[in-house]
C-alpha positions, -999 to +999 in steps of 0.1 A: +002+000-001+010+036-006+003+065+018+012+103+015+015+127+042+018+165+033+030+193+055+037+173+087+051+188+115+062+171+147+029+174+165+010+161+136+035+133+130+031+123+168-009+118+161-003+099+127+016+069+147-019+057+154-025+052+117-021+018+101+011+025+082+028+033+115+015+002+135+048-016+136+048-051+149+077-077+156+097-088+122+089-054+107+120-040+090+112-001+085+134+019+058+139+056+067+152+075+036+158+111+030+187+136+030+207+147+060+187+168+082+153+154+067+141+141+101+149+104+102+160+105+138+132+129+148+107+102+133+121+076+156+122+101+187+087+110+179+075+074+174+091+062+209+081+096+228+051+080+247+064+043+247+097+044+264+111+065+294+144+068+277+160+095+259+161+088+221+195+097+208+210+093+171+229+060+171+253+075+143+286+068+164+273+033+181+254+021+148+223+013+168+203+016+200+181-009+214+150-003+234+121-023+250+088-014+239+055-023+260+048-059+259+085-066+261+090-061+224+127-052+214+132-023+190+164-014+174+170+018+160+199+017+135+217+046+117+238+033+090+254+063+077+289+054+087+287+018+075+307+013+043+293-022+033+274-051+043+309-067+059+306-040+086+271-046+091+278-084+098+306-072+124+281-052+145+258-083+145+231-064+125+221-095+105+213-113+136+191-086+147+173-080+115+169-119+112+153-119+146+113-121+143+109-109+176+126-074+167+112-043+152+140-026+133+139+013+123+170+018+100+184+051+087+203+050+056+191+016+048+205+016+010+239+003+028+222-032+032+196-032+009+211-060-015+206-083+015+175-073+034+140-061+021+118-038+041+083-044+053+079-007+052+100+020+035+094+057+045+107+086+028+111+122+044+113+154+022+119+185+037+097+215+029+107+251+026+096+257+063+123+239+084+097+225+106+075+207+079+079+174+061+063+156+033+061+118+042+055+088+020+051+055+032+052+023+011+040-012+029+051-045+013 
């Protein structure tokens, strides 16, 4: 399915997380695409805001962060900007994490591993002229 949300600010994004394309479940692999500064990490922070007590930070230098959602569901937030190739992804146990059907994985810069893994959702964020607004396209497979 294809969804398009225009002129989305952070408050509206928060309300959208109760909509069908954002009801992620275990085994979901969510590709988050967009230019630098397009809001990929903000998307994850907003998604997790009411679900966990932790502060959500970009895992750019640690490659991924793990959070436990209600129902004891593990969610992994990957930032693969610094990953050079799939072999580096293997070294950080990324394959094992994505292959575990108990996990939800939100992945920034997924093109680094796209030849090996397929998404269940592909989300593209595009900046508008207003720095607070984004257009969001969601494909579910």
